[in-house]
N, CA, C and O of each residue as an XYZ file, in Angstrom:
496
protein
N       0.991     -1.042      0.419
C       0.202      0.404     -0.127
C       0.792      1.411     -0.145
O       1.709      1.746      0.605
N       0.267      2.064     -1.110
C       1.326      3.507     -0.724
C       1.076      4.484      0.504
O       0.154      4.474      1.319
N       2.125      5.296      0.398
C       1.825      6.337      1.508
C       2.258      7.755      1.287
O       3.398      8.093      0.965
N       1.210      8.576      1.497
C       1.584      9.874      1.049
C       1.887     10.659      2.001
O       1.038     10.543      2.885
N       2.820     11.539      2.316
C       3.138     12.633      3.445
C       3.072     13.624      2.912
O       3.189     13.873      1.712
N       2.807     14.505      4.061
C       3.535     16.347      3.743
C       4.731     16.659      4.328
O       5.160     16.362      5.443
N       5.259     17.353      3.359
C       6.891     17.362      4.232
C       6.704     17.757      5.447
O       7.188     16.924      6.213
N       6.104     18.871      6.146
C       5.435     18.957      7.068
C       4.704     18.193      8.235
O       4.116     18.648      9.216
N       4.878     17.132      7.906
C       3.948     16.483      9.126
C       5.311     15.008      9.043
O       4.929     13.863      9.286
N       6.772     15.272      8.694
C       7.490     15.587      8.691
C       7.990     15.294      9.954
O       7.148     15.786     10.706
N       8.854     14.789     10.634
C       9.736     15.068     11.748
C      11.047     16.180     11.098
O      11.788     16.067     10.121
N      10.874     17.464     12.359
C      11.887     18.924     10.918
C      11.911     19.778     11.851
O      10.984     19.941     12.644
N      12.913     20.372     11.851
C      13.941     21.728     12.655
C      13.564     22.583     11.625
O      12.924     22.086     10.698
N      13.917     24.142     11.590
C      14.223     24.993     10.719
C      15.119     24.164     10.029
O      15.191     24.792      8.973
N      15.849     23.196      9.889
C      17.231     23.659      8.313
C      16.976     22.125      7.426
O      17.653     21.798      6.451
N      15.630     21.144      8.127
C      15.644     19.656      6.994
C      14.264     19.140      7.861
O      13.963     19.212      9.052
N      13.569     18.573      6.635
C      13.064     17.493      7.094
C      13.119     16.034      7.631
O      14.332     15.872      7.768
N      12.652     15.138      7.930
C      13.003     13.822      8.493
C      12.473     12.592      7.568
O      11.284     12.644      7.880
N      12.561     11.561      6.673
C      12.088     10.547      6.658
C      12.442      9.440      7.522
O      13.574      9.053      7.232
N      12.136      9.047      8.082
C      12.772      7.444      8.420
C      11.918      6.054      8.244
O      10.955      5.636      8.887
N      12.579      5.533      7.211
C      11.843      4.356      6.354
C      11.205      3.153      7.462
O      10.239      2.457      7.153
N      11.948      3.036      8.852
C      11.069      2.066      9.435
C      10.272      2.693      9.876
O       9.591      1.867     10.483
N       9.700      3.923     10.060
C       7.833      4.453     10.927
C       6.925      4.231      9.310
O       5.720      4.407      9.489
N       7.311      3.862      7.706
C       6.512      3.589      6.964
C       6.732      2.158      6.397
O       7.016      2.036      5.205
N       6.574      0.727      7.455
C       6.856     -0.211      6.731
C       8.392     -0.776      6.648
O       9.206     -0.582      7.550
N       8.618     -1.343      5.706
C       9.611     -2.262      5.461
C      10.547     -1.435      4.598
O      11.114     -2.043      3.691
N      10.794     -0.139      4.743
C      11.717      0.314      4.188
C      13.035      0.284      4.599
O      13.352      0.393      5.783
N      13.959      0.119      3.538
C      14.945      0.113      4.037
C      16.105      1.108      4.081
O      17.299      0.845      4.222
N      15.373      2.614      3.896
C      16.470      3.767      3.847
C      15.713      4.618      4.661
O      14.640      4.299      5.175
N      16.471      6.086      4.820
C      16.134      7.029      5.757
C      16.361      8.274      5.006
O      17.539      8.288      4.651
N      15.735      9.321      4.615
C      16.154     11.008      3.785
C      15.944     11.790      4.607
O      14.808     11.866      5.076
N      16.581     12.310      4.883
C      17.183     14.228      5.169
C      16.777     15.345      4.183
O      17.751     15.810      3.591
N      15.474     15.948      3.822
C      15.506     16.818      2.697
C      16.087     18.004      3.395
O      15.455     18.682      4.205
N      17.571     18.259      2.968
C      18.110     19.912      3.780
C      17.613     20.995      3.057
O      17.668     20.917      1.830
N      17.021     22.240      3.707
C      16.756     23.438      2.996
C      17.909     24.776      4.298
O      17.323     25.576      5.028
N      19.515     24.667      4.255
C      19.582     25.383      5.015
C      20.506     26.330      4.104
O      21.075     26.300      3.013
N      20.282     27.356      5.410
C      20.769     28.948      4.968
C      22.612     28.803      5.341
O      23.380     28.096      5.993
N      22.624     29.885      4.512
C      24.015     30.807      4.146
C      24.759     29.983      5.980
O      23.992     29.825      6.930
N      26.008     29.667      6.048
C      26.374     29.524      6.871
C      26.358     28.691      7.832
O      27.197     28.663      8.733
N      24.926     27.572      7.663
C      24.880     26.794      8.131
C      24.872     25.069      7.677
O      24.323     24.886      6.590
N      25.483     23.608      8.461
C      25.183     22.469      8.122
C      25.946     21.693      9.521
O      26.701     22.185     10.360
N      25.564     20.688      9.424
C      25.986     19.964     10.587
C      27.496     19.505     10.909
O      28.326     19.636     10.010
N      27.866     19.003     12.079
C      29.360     19.040     12.252
C      29.493     17.474     11.687
O      28.928     16.642     10.977
N      30.698     17.700     12.562
C      31.430     16.051     11.616
C      30.537     14.848     12.380
O      29.957     15.137     13.427
N      30.480     14.021     12.041
C      29.681     12.805     12.438
C      29.687     11.902     11.160
O      29.773     12.323     10.006
N      29.591     10.719     11.511
C      29.558      9.246     10.394
C      28.426      8.575     11.248
O      27.865      8.902     12.293
N      28.284      7.260     10.192
C      27.137      6.096     10.218
C      27.702      4.952      9.625
O      28.529      4.947      8.713
N      27.187      3.950     10.216
C      27.506      2.620      9.604
C      26.999      1.954      8.663
O      26.973      0.750      8.408
N      26.479      3.125      8.025
C      26.185      2.735      6.501
C      26.493      4.071      5.255
O      26.800      5.237      5.501
N      26.309      3.490      4.035
C      26.766      4.864      3.013
C      25.810      6.230      3.102
O      24.734      5.938      3.624
N      25.854      6.898      2.929
C      24.901      8.155      2.926
C      25.558      9.205      1.499
O      26.558      9.914      1.384
N      24.450      8.861      0.607
C      24.587      9.768     -0.998
C      23.554     11.205     -0.682
O      22.384     11.300     -0.309
N      24.600     12.221     -1.028
C      23.920     13.513     -1.177
C      23.554     14.034     -2.809
O      24.309     14.224     -3.763
N      22.157     14.161     -2.684
C      21.867     14.613     -3.928
C      21.792     16.427     -3.698
O      21.141     17.135     -2.930
N      22.315     16.577     -4.258
C      22.352     18.383     -4.280
C      21.397     18.444     -5.286
O      21.175     17.680     -6.226
N      20.692     19.826     -4.818
C      19.798     20.174     -6.102
C      19.997     21.910     -6.069
O      19.423     22.661     -6.858
N      20.629     22.214     -5.334
C      20.368     23.742     -5.405
C      21.275     24.414     -4.198
O      21.287     24.077     -3.015
N      21.974     25.385     -4.793
C      23.178     25.672     -3.433
C      24.555     25.439     -3.707
O      25.023     24.921     -4.721
N      25.090     25.818     -2.826
C      26.389     25.376     -2.791
C      26.829     25.113     -1.436
O      26.284     25.661     -0.478
N      27.824     24.271     -1.309
C      28.614     23.507     -0.296
C      29.785     22.647     -0.123
O      30.190     21.736     -0.846
N      30.409     23.271      1.350
C      31.790     22.195      1.479
C      31.599     21.225      2.595
O      31.122     21.184      3.729
N      32.293     20.349      1.594
C      31.802     18.978      2.147
C      33.370     18.366      3.058
O      34.492     18.560      2.591
N      33.205     17.879      3.941
C      34.421     17.455      4.699
C      34.155     15.891      4.454
O      33.182     15.590      5.146
N      34.544     14.972      3.872
C      34.828     13.763      3.788
C      36.041     12.844      4.308
O      37.018     13.086      3.599
N      36.288     12.037      5.123
C      37.643     11.941      6.047
C      38.324     12.968      5.689
O      37.753     14.054      5.593
N      39.364     12.870      5.482
C      40.687     13.888      4.740
C      40.279     14.542      4.018
O      40.998     15.528      3.855
N      39.116     14.525      3.221
C      39.110     15.168      2.044
C      37.915     16.469      1.986
O      36.729     16.287      2.262
N      38.386     17.529      1.654
C      37.307     18.927      1.615
C      36.946     19.068      0.333
O      37.964     19.303     -0.319
N      35.777     19.032     -0.500
C      35.263     19.657     -1.489
C      34.101     20.200     -1.277
O      33.234     19.980     -0.432
N      34.248     21.529     -2.838
C      32.839     22.078     -2.655
C      32.283     21.589     -4.107
O      32.839     21.389     -5.187
N      30.993     21.490     -3.671
C      29.685     21.295     -4.574
C      28.907     21.797     -4.414
O      28.604     22.370     -3.367
N      28.167     21.740     -5.660
C      26.782     23.159     -5.863
C      25.819     22.088     -6.880
O      25.979     20.952     -7.327
N      24.884     23.001     -6.951
C      23.399     21.886     -7.247
C      23.837     21.202     -8.944
O      24.873     21.629     -9.453
N      23.363     20.617     -9.379
C      23.171     18.984     -9.909
C      24.659     18.385     -9.840
O      25.108     17.977    -10.911
N      25.601     18.270     -8.527
C      25.995     17.031     -8.040
C      25.455     16.401     -6.946
O      24.567     16.780     -6.182
N      26.282     15.114     -6.974
C      25.805     14.238     -6.243
C      27.157     13.865     -5.733
O      28.004     13.762     -6.621
N      27.648     13.589     -4.248
C      28.097     12.938     -3.328
C      28.300     12.137     -2.503
O      28.118     12.639     -1.394
N      28.754     10.551     -2.429
C      28.368      9.601     -1.766
C      29.629      9.679     -0.724
O      30.763     10.157     -0.759
N      28.973      9.083      0.057
C      30.181      9.255      1.778
C      29.914      7.929      1.822
O      28.743      7.604      1.627
N      31.012      6.774      2.109
C      31.204      5.834      2.062
C      30.577      5.114      3.655
O      29.983      6.083      4.126
N      30.480      4.409      4.275
C      30.080      3.722      5.679
C      31.305      4.003      6.755
O      32.387      3.439      6.594
N      31.069      4.929      7.891
C      32.307      5.009      8.691
C      33.134      5.753      8.719
O      33.826      5.946      9.719
N      33.282      6.427      7.495
C      33.702      7.822      7.018
C      33.269      8.998      7.714
O      32.234      9.562      7.361
N      34.141      9.533      8.917
C      33.779     10.938      9.160
C      33.238     12.328      8.311
O      34.183     13.029      7.949
N      31.944     12.827      7.945
C      31.694     13.982      7.169
C      30.782     14.786      8.094
O      30.192     14.572      9.153
N      30.942     15.975      7.098
C      29.635     17.164      7.599
C      29.821     18.385      6.278
O      30.675     18.277      5.398
N      29.013     19.317      6.357
C      28.920     20.222      5.622
C      28.594     21.195      6.012
O      27.997     21.308      7.083
N      28.984     22.449      5.030
C      28.284     24.037      5.378
C      28.276     24.406      4.106
O      29.131     24.212      3.242
N      26.388     25.411      3.994
C      26.760     26.304      3.200
C      27.539     27.281      3.231
O      27.691     28.133      4.106
N      28.162     27.110      2.003
C      29.143     28.335      1.562
C      28.860     29.206      0.915
O      29.720     30.074      0.759
N      27.213     29.409      0.089
C      26.765     30.576     -0.781
C      26.337     31.079      0.083
O      26.489     31.100      1.304
N      25.340     31.825     -1.154
C      24.309     32.934     -0.196
C      23.373     32.324     -0.353
O      22.584     32.554      0.563
N      23.053     31.732     -0.948
C      21.295     30.854     -1.310
C      21.505     30.015     -0.183
O      22.464     29.634      0.488
N      19.525     29.766     -0.227
C      19.547     28.170      0.772
C      20.277     26.900      0.202
O      20.582     26.826     -0.988
N      20.529     25.950      1.069
C      21.457     24.804      0.366
C      20.171     23.839      0.278
O      19.528     23.599      1.300
N      19.731     23.167     -1.254
C      18.800     22.395     -0.568
C      19.236     20.939     -1.515
O      19.218     20.778     -2.736
N      19.527     20.223     -0.679
C      19.977     19.065     -1.165
C      19.249     17.830     -0.374
O      18.663     18.306      0.598
N      19.071     16.329     -0.453
C      18.772     15.473     -0.270
C      19.664     14.133      0.922
O      20.489     13.442      0.325
N      19.596     14.013      1.522
C      20.761     13.101      1.841
C      19.926     11.565      2.126
O      18.796     11.364      2.573
N      20.938     10.653      1.689
C      19.951      9.356      1.269
C      20.489      8.365      2.671
O      21.662      8.033      2.498
N      20.096      8.003      3.568
C      20.544      7.301      4.437
C      20.287      5.366      3.834
O      19.243      4.798      3.514
N      21.749      4.827      3.892
C      21.502      3.239      3.892
C      20.871      1.966      4.789
O      21.027      0.756      4.951
N      20.053      3.083      5.255
C      19.298      1.955      6.603
C      17.776      2.743      7.080
O      17.525      3.938      7.236
N      17.115      1.804      7.194
C      15.898      2.392      7.839
C      15.770      3.481      8.996
O      14.807      4.232      9.151
N      16.825      3.428      9.713
C      16.284      4.589     10.960
C      17.693      5.439     10.863
O      18.421      4.826     10.083
N      18.193      6.335     11.240
C      19.263      6.939     11.702
C      20.232      6.369     12.449
O      19.657      5.802     13.379
N      21.165      6.250     12.516
C      22.370      5.682     13.027
C      23.461      6.677     13.203
O      24.472      6.445     12.540
N      23.473      7.984     14.133
C      24.656      9.232     13.876
C      25.058      9.374     14.975
O      24.379      9.559     15.984
N      26.593      9.277     14.858
C      28.069      9.336     15.779
C      28.634     10.757     15.689
O      29.399     11.128     14.799
N      28.140     11.591     16.798
C      28.740     12.736     16.476
C      29.823     12.546     16.858
O      29.881     11.916     17.913
N      31.058     12.944     16.270
C      32.309     13.001     16.714
C      32.862     14.161     17.320
O      33.827     13.616     17.855
N      32.951     15.227     17.596
C      33.152     16.058     18.344
C      31.795     16.720     19.635
O      32.004     16.760     20.848
N      30.677     17.100     19.059
C      29.716     17.144     20.199
C      28.682     17.078     19.386
O      28.627     17.480     18.224
N      27.563     16.375     20.244
C      26.144     16.855     18.981
C      25.603     17.891     19.027
O      25.369     18.727     19.899
N      25.355     17.738     17.662
C      24.953     18.981     17.551
C      23.161     19.167     17.269
O      22.419     18.979     16.304
N      23.037     19.498     18.267
C      21.297     19.485     18.374
C      20.081     19.886     17.012
O      18.997     19.414     16.669
N      21.208     21.306     16.391
C      20.110     21.631     15.611
C      19.990     20.389     14.309
O      19.145     20.492     13.420
N      20.773     19.475     14.367
C      20.712     19.079     13.537
C      20.671     16.959     13.583
O      20.757     16.186     12.629
N      20.539     16.701     14.811
C      20.155     15.552     15.376
C      19.207     15.234     15.220
O      18.282     15.957     15.590
N      18.943     13.961     14.579
C      17.697     13.201     14.343
C      16.658     12.872     15.559
O      16.919     11.975     16.362
N      15.346     13.727     15.656
C      14.767     13.508     16.571
C      13.514     12.109     16.349
O      13.114     11.808     15.225
N      13.081     11.461     17.493
C      12.242     10.509     17.634
C      10.701     10.962     16.910
O      10.191     12.070     17.076
N      10.320     10.259     16.386
C       9.035     10.386     15.953
C       8.127     10.836     17.322
O       8.285     10.028     18.237
N       7.139     12.044     17.674
C       6.229     11.835     18.611
C       5.439     12.802     18.212
O       4.384     13.023     18.807
């Protein structure tokens, strides 16, 4: 059976909306719909599964392990499992990207300190 929901019916912060696959049956991935202002992004963290970032518009500086790269709308970034990563909107316009997590629920290890603005919250 199909599920349809509005973005604003998902758990969200001022920076992102979260879809947790496990909350919608046997969906083996989760996504974060990012809409971050200039200068904003999650601190360094990692996941025990891969994450794919589909950058729709804007510009961001990504850190992936020891690499730093600048990406723009129309590009895709692949973050391997267990590789520390984070990004910051380095443009002047909102950054819009979809972060696809290769798991039915989020499993995030914050490497410096938890980032309350970006930490996934249980649906409630």
